[in-house]
Structures are given as structure tokens and as C-alpha cells.
C-alpha positions in Angstrom: 0.3 0.1 -0.1 1.6 3.7 -1.1 1.7 6.3 1.0 -1.0 8.1 -1.2 -3.4 5.4 -0.6 -2.5 5.4 3.2 -3.3 9.1 2.9 -6.4 8.8 1.1 -7.6 6.2 3.4 -7.3 8.2 6.6 -8.4 11.3 4.5 -12.1 9.4 4.1 -12.7 9.5 8.0 -13.6 11.9 10.4 -11.8 10.2 13.1 -8.9 7.5 12.6 -11.2 4.8 14.5 -11.8 0.9 13.1 -14.9 -0.1 14.9 -13.7 -3.6 15.4 -15.6 -6.6 13.8 -17.5 -8.4 16.8 -18.5 -11.7 16.6 -22.4 -12.3 16.9 -22.5 -8.5 17.8 -21.5 -6.3 14.5 -24.2 -6.5 11.7 -24.7 -4.2 8.8 -26.8 -2.0 10.5 -23.8 -1.0 12.9 -21.6 -1.1 9.7 -23.7 1.4 8.2 -24.4 3.6 11.8 -20.5 3.9 11.9 -19.8 4.7 8.5 -22.1 7.3 8.5 -20.6 8.9 11.9 -17.3 8.7 9.7 -15.3 5.8 11.2 -14.9 2.6 9.2 -17.6 0.1 10.1 -17.0 -3.6 10.1 -18.2 -7.1 10.6 -17.5 -10.5 10.8 -18.1 -12.5 7.8 -19.6 -15.5 9.8 -21.9 -13.4 11.6 -24.0 -14.0 8.6 -25.0 -17.4 9.1 -25.3 -18.7 5.5 -23.5 -17.6 2.4 -27.1 -16.0 1.3 -27.3 -13.9 4.3 -23.9 -12.9 4.3 -24.9 -11.7 0.4 -27.7 -10.0 1.7 -25.8 -8.1 4.2 -23.2 -7.1 2.0 -25.9 -5.7 -0.4 -27.5 -3.9 2.3 -24.0 -2.3 3.3 -23.3 -1.0 -0.2 -27.0 0.0 -1.1 -27.0 1.6 2.6 -24.1 3.7 2.3 -24.8 4.9 -1.1 -28.0 6.0 -0.3 -26.4 8.0 2.6 -24.2 9.6 0.3 -26.7 10.4 -2.3 -28.9 12.1 0.9 -26.1 14.1 2.1 -23.4 14.6 -0.7 -21.6 17.0 2.1 -20.8 14.5 4.6 -17.6 12.2 4.7 -18.9 8.6 5.0 -16.1 6.5 5.8 -15.6 3.3 4.3 -16.7 -0.1 5.5 -14.6 -3.6 6.1 -15.6 -7.2 6.6 -13.2 -9.8 8.6 -12.6 -12.9 6.7 -11.6 -16.1 8.8 -8.4 -17.4 6.3 -8.1 -20.4 8.9 -8.6 -24.0 7.3 -11.7 -24.6 9.2 -14.0 -21.9 7.9 -16.0 -24.2 5.8 -17.5 -20.9 4.0 -13.9 -20.0 2.7 -14.4 -20.3 -1.1 -18.4 -18.9 -1.2 -17.3 -16.0 1.4 -14.1 -14.9 -0.7 -16.3 -14.9 -4.0 -18.7 -13.0 -2.1 -16.0 -10.2 -1.3 -14.7 -10.1 -4.8 -18.5 -9.7 -6.2 -19.3 -6.7 -3.4 -15.9 -5.5 -2.9 -15.7 -3.7 0.4 -13.1 -1.6 0.8 -11.1 -2.9 3.7 -10.9 -7.0 4.1 -9.3 -7.9 7.6 -8.3 -11.3 7.7 -7.9 -13.4 10.6 -6.1 -16.7 11.3 -4.3 -17.8 8.2 -2.9 -16.7 5.1 -4.2 -13.2 3.6 -2.5 -13.9 0.5 -5.7 -15.2 -1.9 -7.3 -12.3 -0.3 -5.1 -9.6 -1.0 -4.7 -11.2 -4.6 -8.8 -10.3 -5.1 -9.2 -7.5 -3.0 -6.0 -5.5 -4.9 -8.1 -6.6 -8.4 -11.1 -4.3 -7.2 -8.6 -1.5 -5.8 -9.8 -3.1 -1.9 -6.8 -3.1 1.0 -6.4 -6.0 3.0 -5.3 -5.7 6.9 -4.2 -8.8 8.8 -4.7 -9.2 12.5 -1.7 -10.2 14.1 -0.9 -11.0 17.5 3.1 -11.1 17.5 6.0 -10.0 15.8 6.7 -13.5 14.0 2.9 -13.4 12.9 3.0 -9.4 11.7 5.9 -10.5 9.5 4.3 -13.7 7.2 1.3 -11.5 6.9 3.5 -8.6 5.0 5.3 -11.6 3.1 2.0 -12.7 1.9 0.7 -9.2 0.7 -1.1 -7.8 3.6 -1.3 -4.1 2.9 -1.5 -3.4 6.9 -1.4 -4.8 10.2 -4.2 -4.7 13.0 -1.5 -5.4 16.1 -3.9 -7.3 18.6 -2.4 -6.5 21.7 -2.2 -7.4 25.4 -5.8 -6.1 26.8 -7.9 -6.6 23.7 -11.2 -8.4 23.6 -11.8 -11.6 22.0 -8.6 -13.3 20.8 -6.0 -11.2 22.2 -2.7 -11.3 22.3 -0.1 -11.0 25.5 2.2 -8.5 24.2 2.3 -5.1 25.7 1.0 -2.5 23.1 4.0 -0.3 23.3 6.5 -2.7 23.0 4.4 -4.2 20.1 4.4 -1.3 18.0 7.8 -0.6 18.3 9.3 -4.0 17.2 7.0 -3.9 14.3 8.2 -0.3 13.5 11.7 -1.3 13.2 11.1 -3.0 9.7 7.5 -2.1 9.1 6.6 1.4 7.6 3.1 0.8 6.0 -0.7 1.1 8.2 -0.9 -0.5 11.5 -4.0 -0.2 13.5 -3.5 -1.0 17.1 -6.0 -2.8 19.3 -6.4 -3.6 23.0 -8.1 -1.7 26.0 -8.6 1.5 24.0 -12.1 2.9 25.1 -11.8 7.0 25.4 -10.5 9.5 22.7 -7.1 10.2 24.5 -6.2 6.9 23.5 -6.4 7.4 19.6 -4.0 10.0 19.9 -1.8 8.0 22.2 -2.0 5.6 19.5 -1.0 7.9 16.8 1.8 9.3 19.2 3.1 5.4 19.2 3.2 5.6 15.2 -0.5 3.6 14.6 -2.5 5.1 11.8 -5.6 4.0 13.0 -7.0 3.0 16.7 -9.2 -0.4 16.8 -12.2 0.1 19.4 -14.5 -3.1 20.1 -16.0 -3.3 23.9 -17.0 0.3 23.6 -19.5 -0.4 20.7 -20.8 -3.5 22.7 -23.4 -1.5 24.6 -24.3 0.6 21.6 -28.0 0.8 21.0 -27.6 -0.6 17.6 -25.4 -3.2 18.9 -26.8 -6.9 18.6 -25.3 -7.8 22.0 -27.8 -9.1 24.4 -29.4 -6.7 27.1 -27.6 -8.3 30.1 -24.2 -8.4 27.9 -24.6 -4.6 27.3 -25.6 -4.1 31.2 -22.5 -6.1 32.0 -20.0 -4.0 30.1 -21.4 -0.7 31.5 -21.0 -2.4 35.1 -17.5 -4.3 34.8 -14.0 -3.4 35.3 -10.7 -4.7 34.0 -10.6 -6.9 36.9 -13.3 -8.6 35.4 -11.6 -10.0 32.4 -10.2 -13.3 32.2 -7.6 -14.2 29.6 -8.2 -18.1 28.8 -8.6 -20.8 25.7 -11.1 -22.9 27.3 -13.8 -21.7 25.1 -12.9 -21.4 21.7 -9.6 -23.3 21.6 -7.9 -19.8 21.0 -6.7 -17.8 24.1 -8.9 -14.8 24.2 -10.6 -12.4 26.9 -13.6 -12.9 28.7 -16.2 -11.3 31.2 -15.5 -13.3 34.0 -19.2 -12.6 35.3 -20.6 -14.2 32.2 -18.8 -17.1 32.8 -20.1 -17.6 36.1 -23.6 -16.6 34.9 -23.4 -19.5 32.7 -22.8 -21.6 35.6 -19.1 -22.6 35.2 -16.4 -22.6 37.8 -13.6 -19.8 36.2 -10.8 -21.9 38.3 -11.6 -24.8 36.8 -11.8 -24.4 33.1 -9.8 -26.8 30.8 -8.5 -26.0 27.2 -10.7 -26.4 23.9 -8.7 -28.7 21.7 -11.2 -28.3 18.5 -11.1 -25.1 16.7 -14.5 -24.9 14.7 -15.6 -21.6 13.4 -18.1 -23.8 11.4 -19.5 -25.0 14.5 -19.3 -21.6 16.5 -21.2 -20.1 13.8 -24.0 -22.5 14.5 -24.3 -21.7 18.1 -23.0 -24.8 19.5 -20.3 -23.7 21.3 -20.9 -21.3 24.4 -18.1 -19.2 23.5 -19.7 -15.6 22.5 -23.1 -16.7 22.8 -23.1 -17.5 26.8 -19.9 -16.2 27.4 -18.6 -13.0 26.5 -15.8 -11.1 25.2 -14.6 -8.0 26.5 -11.1 -6.0 26.5 -9.3 -4.6 29.5 -10.7 -1.1 28.6 -14.3 -2.0 29.9 -14.0 0.2 33.0 -14.0 2.9 30.8 -17.4 2.3 29.6 -19.9 3.8 31.7 -23.1 4.0 30.1 -25.1 2.9 26.9 -25.0 5.1 24.0 -26.2 5.2 20.4 -23.1 4.9 17.8 -23.4 8.6 16.9 -23.2 9.4 20.7 -20.1 7.3 21.4 -18.1 8.9 18.3 -19.0 12.3 19.2 -17.5 11.5 22.6 -14.4 9.8 21.3 -13.8 13.1 18.9 -14.4 15.4 21.7 -12.0 13.4 24.0 -9.7 13.4 21.1 -9.4 16.8 20.2 -9.4 17.7 23.9 -6.1 15.4 24.4 -4.7 17.1 21.2 -5.3 20.8 22.5 -3.6 19.4 26.1 -0.6 18.0 24.7 -0.2 21.0 22.3 -0.3 23.4 25.6 2.4 21.0 27.5 4.4 21.5 24.3 4.0 25.1 24.6 4.8 25.3 28.1 8.0 22.7 27.6 8.9 25.4 24.8 9.3 28.3 26.8 11.0 27.2 29.6 
């Protein structure tokens, strides 16, 4: 991805934020609402339980955003994205990849596998591919396979987060990669966006903050638990999906399980997860360590407005401090 293309992507948003794809939560309505507020909205392909439903969703998003732009030509409507599982267990791999080629999402976020075939298709229509990575080894592999950018999923990220400190992670990646970087992990407030930029990120990845949104598909009890939770309520375990992830401890207790006696799930099967066979995500709820900063249920527009206010205030505060230091 060239610098010009990156600048074009950043110019297409009001705020350098990507609403992360959230399993069993994100849907077309959330994506459209996020994009019309000026941030990139995304959803996981497997949230659509069949390929036919996925096609309908992608059509809804394209038509919905086109309509918003026609109605408000002066408004900056951000691009949208889809999260595509490239792991061998994704039984809809071929079908969903064909739909990506047909409906051309501007951004494709790949997870758990080789992004090469996805990048080839996305590049054919002018799209870009960012890859979720949890360590430097996977970051280098994603770049080798053709990813345009990296989503650094650091310690504290909701769902399948990594274990690296975000500061250390981004510093190491910037030693060998000067392309687009999205930082994920524990961010919930507007000032966090500026902090990510200062570290060298181009975008901040927000998931947990949007779980209790009015437009979210999360269960009411899930939304309430997010608002009530603190960082100490997050547990990192591979017991539910076979991949280590951050979950809400109270949801585990609520499901009648003992957090102290969890055993690793040996099978990773996203097709079964999509059919709701597993408790993960349906009954055991994911969240990041930034959950303590989420204090209320709001609409997506209200959340983005709060983030923008906090981001702008942080920039003014930082500029003021620099002026004070410059006068010393």
C-alpha cells in the first residue's frame, strides 16, 4: 500500500478509528451507522449464518452507504470492511471469498491464516487487506503474504487478543514495517486514539466501547455487564474456542461454570461456532481490559461524538504542554 493510498484512506474518515468486527454482535446496521459518523465500520463474515445471508448483508451495506452519500453529498461517509477467517476450519472460505470479490468491501481484515489469496482479490478491485496479528512473527508472515496493513492485537484486546504490551509491540513492528498499522488493545476513550497515533499507529481499533451501543446486537444483559465491569473482571483463557481470548468473568459464572476449573478446548471450529453449538460468544461474552472506561449505553453517533471530543481535547492539552516546555 503506497503512502498516497494510505493518506486517501485516512482522509476518508473523520476520526482515525475502526469499529472492530465483533462476533455475534456486529451487523449491517452497526456498520452503516458507524460509517455515516465518519469511522470505519466492520463486521465478521461469519456473523451471517449462511452465505446467502452474507450476500444480503453486503448488498445492504453497499446500498445503504450509497443512499446516505446521495442524501448527504456534503457528508464524509467512511468506508466499510469485513473480517474474513482464513483458517482451514472456515468451511465457507470459498463462498465468502467469492462474495468479497462480488461486493468489493474497501477493507478486508483477515484473521488466523494466509492473507495472500484475499489480497489478490482485494487488490484486483482496489481494496486493501489488513491482517490481525498477535506477535512479530505473524506480522512478518502477513507482510510476506501480501497484506497492506497490520492490526496489532495487543494485550488487553477483547476476544482473541495477544499478550504483548501495545507499546513494545508497535515499537518492534515499526523497526521493519513503515506501512499502515492499526493498534488494538484496551482502548475506550478519545485520548487513547491520540496515544495510539503518538506511538506510530494510523488507526485505533475499538470493540468493547461499541458492545453496549443502542444499535448493537448484543444481549441486554451483555450490554449491562459491560457497563458494570472493571478491568479485573476480564479473564484470558483458551477454554472456550481453543484460541486464547479475553472474556467477561461474570458471564462465565452466569453460565454456571467455575472459572477456576476451566480446561482448554482442543478443537477450533468456526463453522460450529457460527451455528451456536459452542458457548463461546453466545453465553460466554468477550470484552477487553478497557471495559472500565465504558460507563453508559449510548448510540453509535453519541459514542463517536464522545471519542471525537476526547481526541480533540487531548490534542489541545498535548499542544499546551509542548508550548509550556518550549518556553522553559
